[in-house]
C-alpha positions as CSV (number, residue, x, y, z in Angstrom):
1,M,24.0,-4.0,-25.4
2,K,22.0,-4.2,-22.1
3,E,18.3,-4.4,-22.2
4,G,16.6,-1.1,-21.3
5,T,18.5,1.8,-19.8
6,V,19.6,2.5,-16.2
7,R,20.1,6.0,-15.1
8,T,23.1,6.2,-12.8
9,N,24.9,9.4,-13.7
10,I,23.0,11.7,-11.4
11,H,25.5,12.5,-8.7
12,H,23.9,15.8,-8.0
13,L,20.7,13.9,-7.1
14,H,22.6,11.7,-4.7
15,A,24.3,14.7,-3.2
16,Q,21.0,16.5,-2.8
17,A,19.4,13.5,-1.1
18,Q,22.3,13.1,1.3
19,D,22.1,16.7,2.2
20,E,18.4,16.5,2.8
21,A,18.8,13.4,4.9
22,L,21.1,15.2,7.3
23,D,19.2,16.5,10.3
24,D,20.6,20.0,10.5
25,R,19.6,20.7,14.1
26,A,21.7,23.8,14.4
27,G,20.2,25.3,11.2
28,E,16.6,24.7,12.4
29,E,17.4,26.3,15.8
30,R,18.9,29.3,14.1
31,T,15.8,29.7,12.0
32,Q,13.5,29.5,14.9
33,K,15.5,31.2,17.7
34,D,13.2,34.3,17.7
35,Q,10.2,32.4,19.0
36,T,11.6,30.0,21.6
37,A,11.3,32.5,24.4
38,S,7.6,32.9,24.0
39,V,6.5,29.3,24.1
40,P,6.8,26.5,26.8
41,A,10.1,24.6,26.8
42,F,9.8,21.5,24.7
43,D,12.7,19.5,23.4
44,L,11.5,19.0,19.8
45,Y,14.3,16.4,19.4
46,G,13.3,14.5,22.6
47,P,11.6,11.1,22.5
48,E,8.6,12.3,24.4
49,V,7.2,14.2,21.4
50,Y,7.2,11.3,18.9
51,F,5.2,8.2,18.5
52,N,7.0,5.0,17.5
53,R,6.8,4.4,13.7
54,E,6.3,0.7,13.9
55,L,3.7,0.7,16.6
56,S,1.8,3.5,14.8
57,W,1.6,1.3,11.7
58,L,0.2,-1.5,13.9
59,D,-2.4,1.0,15.2
60,F,-3.4,1.5,11.6
61,N,-3.7,-2.3,11.0
62,W,-5.9,-2.4,14.1
63,R,-8.2,0.2,12.5
64,V,-8.4,-2.0,9.4
65,L,-9.2,-5.0,11.7
66,N,-11.9,-2.9,13.3
67,E,-13.7,-2.8,10.0
68,A,-13.8,-6.7,10.1
69,L,-15.1,-6.6,13.7
70,D,-17.9,-4.2,12.8
71,P,-21.2,-6.3,12.8
72,N,-22.9,-3.6,10.7
73,L,-20.8,-4.4,7.7
74,P,-21.8,-7.2,5.2
75,L,-20.2,-10.5,6.1
76,L,-18.0,-10.8,3.0
77,E,-16.8,-7.3,3.4
78,R,-15.7,-8.2,7.0
79,L,-13.9,-11.2,5.6
80,K,-12.2,-8.9,3.1
81,F,-10.9,-6.7,5.9
82,L,-9.7,-9.8,7.8
83,A,-7.7,-10.9,4.8
84,I,-6.2,-7.4,4.3
85,T,-5.2,-7.3,8.0
86,S,-3.5,-10.6,7.6
87,A,-1.7,-9.7,4.3
88,N,-0.6,-6.4,5.9
89,L,1.0,-8.2,8.7
90,D,3.0,-10.4,6.3
91,E,4.5,-7.3,4.6
92,F,5.2,-5.7,8.0
93,Y,7.2,-8.7,9.2
94,M,9.0,-9.2,5.8
95,I,10.2,-5.6,5.7
96,R,9.9,-3.7,9.0
97,V,10.4,-6.5,11.6
98,A,13.1,-8.0,9.4
99,G,14.9,-4.7,9.5
100,L,14.7,-4.4,13.2
101,Q,16.1,-8.0,13.6
102,Q,19.0,-7.1,11.3
103,Q,19.8,-4.1,13.5
104,I,19.8,-6.4,16.6
105,E,22.1,-8.9,14.9
106,L,24.5,-6.2,13.9
107,G,24.5,-4.8,17.4
108,V,22.9,-1.5,16.5
109,T,21.8,0.3,19.7
110,D,20.6,3.6,18.1
111,L,17.3,4.7,19.5
112,S,14.3,5.5,17.4
113,P,12.9,9.1,17.6
114,D,10.6,7.9,20.4
115,G,13.5,6.6,22.4
116,R,13.2,2.8,21.9
117,T,15.9,0.3,21.1
118,P,15.3,-2.2,18.3
119,E,14.9,-4.9,21.0
120,E,12.3,-2.9,22.8
121,T,10.4,-2.1,19.6
122,I,10.2,-5.8,18.7
123,E,8.9,-6.8,22.1
124,A,6.2,-4.1,21.9
125,I,5.3,-5.3,18.4
126,R,4.9,-8.9,19.6
127,E,2.6,-7.8,22.4
128,S,0.3,-6.0,19.9
129,V,0.4,-8.7,17.3
130,V,-0.5,-11.5,19.7
131,R,-3.6,-9.6,20.6
132,M,-4.3,-8.8,16.9
133,N,-4.0,-12.5,16.0
134,A,-6.4,-13.5,18.8
135,A,-9.0,-10.9,17.6
136,M,-8.7,-12.1,14.0
137,S,-9.2,-15.7,15.0
138,R,-12.2,-14.9,17.2
139,C,-13.8,-12.9,14.4
140,F,-13.2,-15.6,11.8
141,L,-14.4,-18.5,14.0
142,D,-17.2,-16.8,15.9
143,D,-18.6,-14.4,13.2
144,V,-17.5,-15.3,9.7
145,L,-17.9,-19.1,9.7
146,P,-21.4,-19.0,11.3
147,G,-22.4,-16.2,8.9
148,L,-21.2,-18.3,5.9
149,E,-23.1,-21.3,7.3
150,A,-26.2,-19.3,7.4
151,A,-25.7,-18.4,3.7
152,D,-25.2,-22.1,2.9
153,V,-21.5,-21.8,2.5
154,H,-19.7,-24.4,4.6
155,L,-16.1,-24.5,5.5
156,R,-15.8,-28.0,7.0
157,S,-13.3,-29.6,9.3
158,Y,-12.2,-32.9,7.7
159,D,-13.4,-34.7,10.9
160,T,-16.9,-33.5,10.3
161,L,-17.2,-34.6,6.7
162,D,-19.7,-37.3,5.7
163,E,-18.6,-40.5,4.1
164,S,-19.3,-39.4,0.5
165,S,-17.3,-36.2,1.0
166,R,-14.4,-38.1,2.5
167,T,-14.4,-40.5,-0.4
168,W,-14.3,-37.5,-2.8
169,C,-11.4,-35.9,-0.8
170,E,-9.4,-39.1,-0.8
171,K,-9.7,-39.4,-4.6
172,Y,-8.9,-35.7,-5.0
173,F,-5.8,-36.2,-2.8
174,M,-4.5,-39.1,-4.8
175,E,-5.1,-37.6,-8.2
176,H,-4.3,-33.9,-7.7
177,V,-2.2,-33.6,-4.5
178,F,-0.1,-36.7,-3.8
179,P,2.0,-36.5,-7.0
180,V,3.4,-33.1,-6.1
181,L,4.1,-33.7,-2.4
182,S,7.6,-34.4,-1.1
183,P,7.8,-35.6,2.5
184,L,11.1,-34.4,4.1
185,A,12.5,-36.5,6.9
186,I,14.1,-34.7,9.9
187,D,16.8,-36.7,11.6
188,P,20.6,-36.6,12.0
189,G,21.0,-37.6,8.4
190,H,18.4,-35.2,7.0
191,P,18.8,-31.6,8.2
192,F,15.8,-29.3,8.6
193,P,14.7,-28.2,5.1
194,H,15.0,-24.6,3.9
195,L,11.3,-23.7,3.6
196,L,10.0,-21.0,1.2
197,N,8.9,-17.6,2.3
198,R,5.2,-17.5,3.3
199,S,5.0,-21.3,2.8
200,L,2.4,-23.3,4.6
201,N,3.8,-26.6,5.9
202,L,2.8,-29.6,7.9
203,V,5.1,-31.1,10.6
204,I,4.1,-34.7,10.9
205,T,5.0,-37.3,13.6
206,V,5.1,-40.9,12.4
207,L,5.7,-44.2,14.2
208,D,8.1,-46.7,12.7
209,T,6.3,-49.9,13.5
210,V,9.4,-51.9,12.9
211,T,11.8,-50.1,15.3
212,D,9.0,-48.6,17.5
213,E,10.7,-45.2,17.0
214,E,8.9,-41.9,16.6
215,R,10.1,-39.8,13.7
216,I,9.4,-36.3,12.3
217,A,8.9,-35.1,8.8
218,V,7.9,-31.9,7.1
219,V,5.5,-31.6,4.1
220,Q,4.9,-28.4,2.3
221,V,1.3,-27.6,1.4
222,P,1.7,-27.1,-2.3
223,P,0.9,-23.5,-3.4
224,V,0.1,-24.8,-6.9
225,V,-3.1,-26.4,-5.5
226,P,-5.9,-24.1,-4.2
227,R,-5.9,-24.1,-0.4
228,L,-9.7,-23.9,-0.3
229,V,-10.8,-27.1,-1.9
230,H,-14.4,-27.0,-3.2
231,I,-16.3,-30.3,-2.7
232,P,-18.6,-30.3,-5.8
233,I,-20.8,-33.3,-4.8
234,H,-23.1,-31.0,-2.8
235,R,-25.3,-29.4,-5.5
236,S,-27.6,-27.2,-3.4
237,S,-24.8,-25.5,-1.3
238,K,-21.1,-24.8,-1.4
239,H,-18.8,-27.0,0.8
240,Y,-15.1,-26.4,1.3
241,V,-12.3,-28.1,3.1
242,L,-8.8,-26.9,3.7
243,L,-6.0,-28.5,1.6
244,G,-3.8,-29.0,4.7
245,E,-6.5,-31.0,6.4
246,I,-6.9,-33.2,3.3
247,I,-3.1,-33.9,3.3
248,A,-3.0,-34.6,7.1
249,A,-5.9,-37.0,6.9
250,N,-4.3,-38.9,4.0
251,A,-0.7,-38.6,5.1
252,N,-0.4,-42.4,5.6
253,A,0.0,-42.6,1.8
254,L,3.2,-40.6,2.1
255,F,4.8,-42.9,4.7
256,P,4.1,-46.6,3.6
257,G,4.7,-49.0,6.4
258,L,4.7,-46.3,9.1
259,Q,1.8,-45.0,11.2
260,V,1.0,-41.3,11.2
261,I,0.5,-40.1,14.8
262,D,-0.4,-36.4,14.3
263,A,0.2,-33.4,12.1
264,W,0.2,-29.7,12.7
265,L,0.4,-26.7,10.4
266,F,3.0,-24.0,10.6
267,R,3.9,-21.1,8.3
268,V,7.2,-19.4,7.7
269,T,7.8,-15.7,7.1
270,R,11.2,-14.5,5.9
271,N,13.1,-11.2,5.3
272,A,12.0,-10.1,1.8
273,D,13.5,-6.7,1.5
274,L,15.7,-6.3,-1.6
275,D,19.2,-5.2,-0.8
276,I,20.8,-3.5,-3.9
277,A,24.2,-2.1,-3.5
278,D,24.8,0.8,-6.0
279,D,28.3,-0.2,-6.8
280,E,27.2,-3.8,-7.6
281,A,24.2,-3.0,-9.8
282,S,25.7,-2.2,-13.2
283,D,22.8,-4.0,-14.8
284,L,19.7,-3.2,-12.6
285,L,17.4,-5.7,-14.4
286,K,19.7,-8.6,-13.7
287,T,20.4,-7.5,-10.2
288,I,16.8,-7.3,-9.3
289,E,16.0,-10.7,-10.9
290,E,18.7,-12.2,-8.7
291,Q,17.4,-10.4,-5.6
292,I,13.9,-11.7,-6.3
293,R,15.2,-15.2,-6.3
294,R,17.0,-14.6,-3.0
295,R,13.9,-13.1,-1.4
296,R,12.4,-16.6,-1.0
297,W,15.4,-17.6,1.2
298,G,15.9,-14.6,3.5
299,A,16.3,-15.0,7.2
300,V,13.2,-16.3,9.0
301,V,11.5,-13.5,11.0
302,R,8.3,-15.2,12.1
303,V,6.8,-18.7,12.4
304,E,3.0,-19.1,12.9
305,V,2.0,-22.5,14.3
306,D,-1.2,-24.3,15.1
307,G,-2.5,-23.3,18.5
308,D,-2.5,-26.9,19.6
309,M,1.0,-27.8,18.5
310,P,2.8,-29.5,21.4
311,R,5.5,-27.5,23.0
312,N,8.3,-30.0,22.2
313,V,7.4,-29.7,18.5
314,C,7.4,-25.9,18.7
315,R,10.9,-26.1,20.3
316,M,12.1,-28.3,17.5
317,L,11.0,-25.8,14.9
318,Q,12.5,-23.0,16.9
319,R,15.9,-24.7,17.2
320,A,15.9,-25.7,13.6
321,M,15.4,-22.2,12.4
322,N,17.5,-20.5,15.1
323,L,14.6,-18.4,16.5
324,R,13.7,-16.9,19.8
325,D,10.5,-17.5,21.7
326,R,9.2,-14.2,20.5
327,D,9.4,-15.3,16.9
328,I,6.9,-18.1,17.4
329,Y,3.2,-17.2,17.1
330,P,0.6,-19.8,18.1
331,I,-2.7,-19.2,16.2
332,E,-6.0,-20.5,17.5
333,G,-7.8,-20.2,14.1
334,P,-6.7,-20.9,10.6
335,L,-3.2,-19.7,9.6
336,N,-3.0,-17.0,6.9
337,I,-6.5,-15.7,6.8
338,A,-5.5,-13.8,3.6
339,D,-6.0,-17.1,1.8
340,F,-9.7,-16.8,2.4
341,M,-9.9,-13.7,0.2
342,D,-11.2,-15.9,-2.6
343,L,-14.5,-16.4,-0.7
344,T,-15.2,-12.7,-1.1
345,S,-15.9,-13.2,-4.8
346,L,-18.8,-15.5,-4.0
347,P,-21.9,-14.1,-5.8
348,I,-24.0,-13.5,-2.7
349,K,-25.3,-9.9,-3.0
350,E,-26.7,-9.7,0.5
351,L,-23.2,-10.3,2.0
352,K,-21.5,-7.5,0.0
353,D,-21.5,-3.8,-0.3
354,P,-23.9,-2.6,-3.0
355,P,-22.1,-2.4,-6.3
356,F,-20.8,1.0,-7.3
357,T,-20.1,2.2,-10.9
358,P,-17.8,5.2,-11.1
359,R,-19.1,8.1,-13.1
360,I,-17.5,9.6,-16.2
361,V,-16.4,13.2,-15.7
362,D,-19.2,15.3,-17.2
363,S,-16.9,17.1,-19.7
364,L,-15.8,13.8,-21.1
365,R,-19.2,12.1,-21.6
366,G,-20.6,11.5,-25.1
367,D,-18.8,12.2,-28.3
368,H,-15.7,14.1,-27.6
369,N,-12.0,14.6,-28.3
370,I,-10.2,14.4,-24.9
371,F,-7.6,16.9,-26.2
372,D,-10.2,19.4,-27.2
373,R,-11.9,19.2,-23.8
374,T,-8.6,19.7,-22.0
375,S,-7.6,22.7,-24.1
376,S,-10.1,25.0,-22.4
377,R,-9.5,24.0,-18.7
378,D,-7.8,21.5,-16.5
379,L,-9.8,18.3,-15.9
380,F,-10.0,16.9,-12.4
381,F,-10.4,13.2,-11.4
382,Y,-11.3,11.9,-8.0
383,H,-11.0,8.2,-8.2
384,P,-12.7,5.8,-7.7
385,Y,-15.8,8.1,-7.8
386,D,-14.6,9.4,-11.2
387,S,-13.9,6.6,-13.5
388,F,-10.3,5.7,-14.3
389,S,-11.4,4.8,-17.8
390,S,-10.9,8.5,-18.7
391,V,-7.2,8.2,-17.9
392,I,-6.9,5.0,-20.0
393,E,-8.8,6.8,-22.8
394,F,-6.2,9.6,-22.7
395,I,-3.3,7.2,-23.3
396,E,-5.3,5.1,-25.8
397,M,-6.3,8.2,-27.8
398,A,-2.7,9.4,-27.7
399,A,-1.6,6.0,-29.0
400,D,-4.0,6.1,-32.0
401,D,-4.1,9.8,-32.8
402,P,-1.9,10.5,-35.9
403,D,-1.2,14.0,-34.6
404,V,0.4,12.7,-31.4
405,L,4.2,12.4,-32.0
406,A,5.4,11.3,-28.6
407,I,4.3,9.7,-25.3
408,K,6.2,9.6,-22.1
409,Q,5.0,7.9,-18.9
410,T,6.3,6.8,-15.5
411,L,5.0,3.3,-14.4
412,Y,5.5,2.3,-10.7
413,R,2.8,-0.4,-10.3
414,T,0.3,-1.4,-12.9
415,S,-2.3,-4.2,-13.3
416,G,-2.0,-7.5,-15.1
417,N,-3.3,-7.3,-18.7
418,S,-3.0,-3.5,-18.4
419,S,-4.8,-1.4,-21.1
420,I,-2.2,1.3,-20.6
421,V,0.7,-1.0,-21.3
422,K,-1.1,-2.3,-24.4
423,A,-1.7,1.3,-25.5
424,L,2.0,2.3,-25.1
425,A,3.0,-0.8,-27.1
426,R,0.5,0.1,-29.8
427,A,1.8,3.7,-29.9
428,A,5.3,2.5,-30.5
429,E,4.1,0.2,-33.3
430,N,2.3,3.2,-34.8
431,G,5.6,4.9,-35.1
432,K,5.4,7.3,-32.2
433,Q,8.3,8.1,-29.9
434,V,7.4,6.3,-26.7
435,T,9.4,6.4,-23.5
436,A,8.3,4.4,-20.4
437,F,10.1,4.9,-17.1
438,V,9.6,1.6,-15.3
439,E,10.4,1.3,-11.6
440,L,11.7,-2.2,-11.2
441,K,12.1,-1.7,-7.4
442,A,8.4,-1.3,-6.7
443,R,8.2,-3.7,-3.8
444,F,6.6,-7.1,-4.5
445,D,5.7,-6.0,-8.0
446,E,9.2,-6.4,-9.4
447,E,8.5,-9.6,-11.3
448,N,5.4,-8.3,-12.9
449,N,7.2,-5.1,-13.9
450,I,10.1,-7.0,-15.5
451,I,7.7,-9.1,-17.6
452,W,5.7,-6.2,-19.1
453,A,8.8,-3.9,-19.4
454,R,10.3,-6.5,-21.7
455,Q,7.0,-6.7,-23.6
456,L,7.1,-2.9,-24.1
457,E,10.7,-3.1,-25.3
458,H,9.8,-5.8,-27.8
459,A,7.1,-3.4,-29.2
460,G,9.7,-0.7,-29.7
461,V,9.1,1.4,-26.5
462,H,12.2,2.9,-25.1
463,V,12.2,1.5,-21.5
464,V,14.2,3.2,-18.8
465,Y,14.6,0.8,-15.9
466,G,15.1,3.1,-13.0
467,I,17.7,5.1,-11.1
468,I,20.3,3.4,-8.9
469,G,19.7,4.5,-5.3
470,F,16.2,5.9,-5.8
471,K,12.8,4.7,-6.5
472,T,10.9,6.7,-9.1
473,H,7.5,7.1,-7.5
474,C,6.0,10.1,-9.3
475,K,2.9,9.5,-11.4
476,L,3.2,11.4,-14.7
477,A,2.2,10.9,-18.3
478,L,2.4,13.3,-21.2
479,A,1.5,13.3,-24.9
480,V,3.1,15.7,-27.4
481,R,0.6,16.6,-30.2
482,R,0.9,18.5,-33.4
483,E,-1.8,21.2,-33.7
484,Q,-2.4,24.2,-35.9
485,S,-0.8,26.5,-33.4
486,G,2.3,24.3,-33.1
487,L,3.2,21.4,-30.8
488,K,1.1,21.1,-27.7
489,T,1.9,19.0,-24.6
490,Y,-0.9,17.4,-22.6
491,V,0.0,16.2,-19.1
492,H,-1.6,13.8,-16.7
493,M,-0.4,13.9,-13.1
494,S,-1.8,11.9,-10.2
495,T,-1.4,10.9,-6.6
496,G,-2.0,7.2,-7.6
497,N,-0.5,4.6,-9.8
498,Y,-1.5,3.8,-13.4
499,N,-3.2,0.6,-12.2
500,E,-6.8,0.1,-13.4
501,T,-7.4,-2.6,-10.7
502,T,-6.4,-0.6,-7.6
503,A,-8.1,2.6,-9.1
504,R,-11.4,0.9,-8.3
505,V,-10.6,0.7,-4.6
506,Y,-8.0,3.4,-3.9
507,T,-9.0,7.1,-3.6
508,D,-6.7,9.3,-5.6
509,F,-6.6,12.8,-7.2
510,G,-5.4,13.5,-10.7
511,I,-5.5,16.3,-13.3
512,L,-5.2,16.5,-17.1
513,S,-3.8,19.8,-18.3
514,C,-2.1,21.5,-21.2
515,R,-1.0,24.6,-19.3
516,D,2.3,25.7,-21.0
517,E,4.4,26.1,-17.8
518,L,3.2,22.8,-16.3
519,A,3.8,21.0,-19.6
520,F,7.3,22.5,-19.9
521,E,8.2,21.3,-16.3
522,A,6.6,17.9,-16.9
523,S,8.9,17.5,-19.9
524,A,11.8,18.7,-17.8
525,V,11.0,15.9,-15.3
526,F,11.4,13.3,-18.0
527,N,14.6,14.9,-19.2
528,Y,15.8,14.8,-15.6
529,L,15.0,11.1,-15.3
530,T,16.4,10.0,-18.7
531,G,19.2,12.4,-19.4
532,Y,21.4,14.9,-17.7
533,S,19.9,17.9,-16.0
534,H,20.9,20.3,-13.2
535,Q,17.6,22.3,-13.4
536,T,16.7,23.7,-10.0
537,N,14.2,26.3,-10.9
538,W,10.8,24.7,-10.6
539,H,7.5,26.5,-10.1
540,K,4.6,24.2,-10.9
541,I,6.2,20.9,-10.1
542,I,8.4,20.4,-7.0
543,L,10.6,17.3,-7.1
544,A,12.1,15.1,-4.5
545,P,14.9,14.6,-3.6
546,V,15.8,18.0,-5.1
547,S,13.7,20.6,-3.4
548,L,10.4,19.0,-2.1
549,R,11.6,19.0,1.5
550,Q,12.8,22.6,1.4
551,K,9.6,23.7,-0.3
552,T,7.4,22.0,2.2
553,L,9.3,23.5,5.1
554,A,9.1,26.9,3.5
555,L,5.4,26.7,3.0
556,I,4.9,25.7,6.7
557,Q,7.2,28.5,7.7
558,R,5.2,31.0,5.7
559,E,2.0,30.0,7.5
560,M,3.8,30.5,10.8
561,E,5.1,33.9,9.8
562,N,1.6,35.0,8.7
563,Q,0.2,33.9,12.0
564,K,2.8,35.7,14.0
565,A,2.3,38.9,11.9
566,G,-1.4,39.0,12.8
567,R,-2.5,37.4,9.5
568,T,-4.2,34.0,9.2
569,G,-2.1,30.8,9.2
570,R,-3.8,27.7,8.1
571,I,-2.6,24.2,7.0
572,I,-4.7,21.3,5.8
573,A,-2.9,18.2,4.7
574,K,-4.0,14.7,3.7
575,M,-1.5,11.9,3.3
576,N,-0.8,8.2,3.9
577,A,1.9,8.6,6.5
578,L,3.6,11.3,8.6
579,V,7.0,10.2,9.8
580,D,9.6,12.8,8.9
581,S,11.0,14.4,12.1
582,Q,12.1,17.6,10.5
583,I,8.6,18.3,9.1
584,I,7.0,17.2,12.4
585,R,9.2,19.8,14.2
586,A,8.1,22.5,11.7
587,L,4.5,21.6,12.4
588,Y,5.0,21.8,16.1
589,R,6.5,25.2,15.8
590,A,3.7,26.3,13.6
591,S,1.2,25.1,16.1
592,Q,3.1,26.9,18.9
593,A,2.8,30.1,16.8
594,G,-1.0,29.6,16.6
595,V,-1.4,28.1,13.1
596,Q,-4.5,25.9,12.9
597,I,-3.5,22.6,11.4
598,D,-5.8,19.8,10.3
599,L,-4.1,16.5,9.2
600,I,-5.8,13.6,7.6
601,V,-3.3,10.8,8.0
602,R,-4.5,7.3,7.0
603,G,-1.7,5.2,8.4
604,I,1.5,5.9,10.3
605,C,1.6,9.1,12.3
606,C,4.6,10.0,14.6
607,L,3.4,13.4,15.6
608,K,1.6,13.8,18.9
609,P,-1.4,16.2,18.6
610,G,-3.3,18.1,21.2
611,I,-0.4,18.7,23.7
612,P,-0.8,22.1,25.4
613,G,2.0,24.4,24.5
614,L,3.2,22.1,21.7
615,S,0.5,20.9,19.4
616,E,-2.9,22.0,20.8
617,N,-3.6,23.6,17.4
618,I,-3.1,20.3,15.5
619,R,-6.0,17.9,14.9
620,I,-5.3,14.5,13.3
621,I,-7.9,12.1,11.9
622,S,-7.6,8.8,10.1
623,V,-10.3,7.6,7.7
624,V,-10.6,3.8,7.1
625,G,-13.5,2.6,5.1
626,R,-14.7,0.8,2.0
627,F,-11.9,2.4,-0.2
628,L,-8.2,2.8,0.7
629,E,-7.5,6.5,1.3
630,H,-4.5,7.1,-1.0
631,A,-5.0,10.7,-2.2
632,R,-2.4,13.2,-1.0
633,V,-3.2,16.9,-1.0
634,F,-1.5,19.8,0.8
635,I,-3.3,23.1,1.4
636,F,-1.6,26.2,2.7
637,G,-3.8,29.1,3.6
638,N,-1.5,31.8,2.3
639,D,-3.5,34.5,4.2
640,G,-6.7,33.9,2.3
641,D,-5.3,33.0,-1.1
642,P,-4.8,29.2,-0.7
643,E,-2.1,27.3,-2.5
644,I,-3.1,23.7,-3.1
645,Y,-0.7,20.9,-4.2
646,F,-1.3,17.3,-5.1
647,S,1.6,14.9,-4.5
648,S,2.9,11.4,-5.0
649,A,4.8,11.8,-1.7
650,D,4.0,11.3,1.9
651,W,5.9,13.2,4.6
652,M,8.4,10.4,5.2
653,P,12.2,10.4,4.9
654,R,12.0,7.7,2.2
655,N,9.8,9.9,0.0
656,L,11.7,13.1,0.6
657,N,15.3,11.6,0.5
658,R,15.3,8.4,-1.5
659,R,12.6,8.6,-4.1
660,V,11.9,10.7,-7.1
661,E,8.5,12.3,-6.3
662,A,6.4,15.1,-7.7
663,M,4.3,17.7,-5.9
664,F,2.4,19.8,-8.3
665,L,0.4,23.0,-8.0
666,I,-3.3,23.1,-8.7
667,E,-4.3,26.3,-10.5
668,E,-7.7,25.6,-12.0
669,Q,-10.1,27.6,-9.8
670,S,-13.0,25.1,-10.2
671,I,-10.8,22.3,-8.9
672,K,-9.7,24.4,-5.9
673,D,-13.3,25.3,-5.2
674,R,-14.4,21.7,-5.2
675,L,-11.6,20.8,-2.9
676,L,-12.1,23.6,-0.5
677,E,-15.9,23.8,-0.5
678,D,-16.8,20.1,-0.8
679,I,-14.2,17.3,-0.7
680,I,-12.0,18.5,2.2
681,P,-14.8,19.7,4.5
682,T,-16.7,16.4,3.9
683,M,-13.7,14.4,4.9
684,L,-13.0,16.6,8.0
685,S,-16.6,16.2,9.1
686,D,-16.6,12.4,8.8
687,N,-17.9,11.0,12.1
688,V,-18.6,7.4,10.9
689,K,-15.4,6.0,9.4
690,S,-12.9,8.4,11.0
691,Y,-10.7,8.1,14.1
692,I,-9.3,11.0,16.1
693,L,-5.7,10.6,17.2
694,Q,-5.2,11.4,20.9
695,P,-2.1,12.7,22.7
696,D,-1.5,9.3,24.2
697,G,-1.5,7.6,20.8
698,S,-4.9,6.0,21.0
699,Y,-7.5,6.5,18.3
700,V,-11.1,7.2,19.3
701,R,-14.3,7.5,17.2
702,P,-15.9,10.9,17.2
703,Q,-18.7,11.5,19.6
704,V,-22.0,11.6,17.7
705,G,-25.2,12.8,19.4
706,E,-28.7,11.5,18.7
707,D,-29.4,14.7,16.8
708,D,-26.1,15.0,15.0
709,E,-25.9,14.2,11.3
710,R,-23.9,11.1,10.6
711,V,-21.3,11.7,7.9
712,N,-19.6,8.8,6.1
713,S,-17.4,10.7,3.7
714,Q,-16.8,7.8,1.2
715,E,-20.5,6.9,1.1
716,R,-21.4,10.5,0.6
717,F,-19.0,10.8,-2.4
718,I,-20.5,7.5,-3.8
719,S,-24.0,8.9,-3.4
720,R,-23.1,12.1,-5.2
721,A,-21.3,10.3,-8.0
722,E,-24.3,8.0,-8.5
723,T,-26.7,10.9,-8.4
724,A,-24.7,12.8,-11.0
725,Y,-24.5,9.7,-13.2
726,R,-28.3,9.1,-13.0
727,D,-29.1,12.8,-13.7
728,R,-26.8,12.9,-16.7
729,N,-28.2,9.7,-18.1
730,A,-31.7,11.0,-17.7
731,E,-30.7,14.3,-19.4
732,E,-29.2,12.5,-22.3
733,E,-32.3,10.2,-22.7
734,G,-34.4,13.4,-22.7
735,E,-32.3,14.9,-25.4
736,E,-32.7,11.8,-27.6
737,D,-36.5,11.9,-27.1
């Protein structure tokens, strides 16, 4: 019997998704034919009305980098954003650029919606990334390193070390590094080695003093040894040297009888996208384990090299890995700045943002039963301003409450040593019926998910491993409890993962509810995932790939019809990415009809706002700040009676066609009021951490006059949370007195 369960018998889901993916141009035109005569002629399928998806993502990474370039931020926060920018580029090349290169190799000439061939897109990507790399290196070398020096943190070049430090490094090399190194000769008898994905390597030239011949070897910088080596002999300050420099300086030990001439670092990035064929994956767990192993050996998509590496050595690497000129990226600063993220944990308060402690939602403070508090009204969480500990408490209380009979939960990404995973295991051991729907295909979290999914199984949890052809991305947990009135189902739904680590730095919305209809549909979602279901009648929860696309288009259409009928059309939407062409066309048509549309899009945005006759009624901002904006909310004016939905899905084809997603209706009036009167207006008025997307694709900061109030939405929410926390504590202390 296979471990876990894999859901494959959902042919109706596949059929639905395939139907959704088809771009029914004729159907759209029939629906909209009545309004085309009254608006300027725009070809809504033409490339001139779309931004390029990949270049828009790079624009987002530039906005992240701008945080690192901001001299007003504390130095270690700037370093954090540099590291994030670098890590983002890694994933971009491993997935997106790798996909473009595969298209070129296969001879694909299809144009992207903005009219570019894959070849043209890659060339534009390189142009932007070369500039980005240069800006990152300048920031690190000119700002970060001097700032760390001023704080008595010294990242030394090996050449500048004093004699005692060099002696320590030589000893460290021989004891901790030399035993794990394997120099690999490059000559006709020794082909170029197959280097691991994201590996840092040294290419070393040596002189054979016997034959007077110059030879070349490659040495991998071992990932099992920290790259930032702390030299502990300096008691009053912190001194570091890079592992690669220690190896290069002591490389003679690797080549006895030969003379090391020089050494240069280079770094390899490979295609890391998992390719799972539905008809080959009868055992999804084993298939993914095999794909993870293959990920380390995918085709090379980028090689970063030391900026001073000689051209002939670059050419050798290029030929050895069958690369083009555009795949080689000389870097003037250190390679892979993401490795320096460890320095951001240094306990130097003045170089960091002030610490922030999330507040506990008022109704859950003190002695309480979370089920009792939820029975009277829906609870709202706005993480990280509201503590994620309340969500953990819900699962933990359900695990230990003898009246709770069953727990069901989807898990896409979770943290190491997760309290939620422990609680689910404990619940099963307590005799409860526990089902965990684990998405093994959560990119770059596959290995972690396999490990703790097996731990859950060992504890007696029924683990469902995923659905072939789809990623299960919805965020949903429920607990079935026995009460005097009968069985009651409590539901938690969210825009973010059940990950207590990212919950501290991602903004997300969530609710805890026991409304009967929502609970019924939440249970139906799990039945849909784990069993057989053709249910199509959903009211509170709208699922992708079943009906989320149609529902979204219908809601946009309703706002357009209201506007055309003389009523008020209004759309406000916050998401991570806007890519889907069909939804973009619907938004264009709504704008042409006069609907006022505000979009808060953190990352990729392919819609062009502010074009007269097309999108002059659409305003798009992006907020990039201390926390990663991850909450998704969609507000449709409904002629003065707003409908508000939270969702796990962005407006992207992958979310609407190839993932199981949930968009759910918000009914609690107090939650709606807080969103409409506080949270959304504050975000829309942000003029410190926001950027406004222009018709030409550029992002500009809002103009702020001397007398204008400066609004940093995230800092404002932090301030309000801290004030509420202090006031509540003072109130409780007064009650004790």
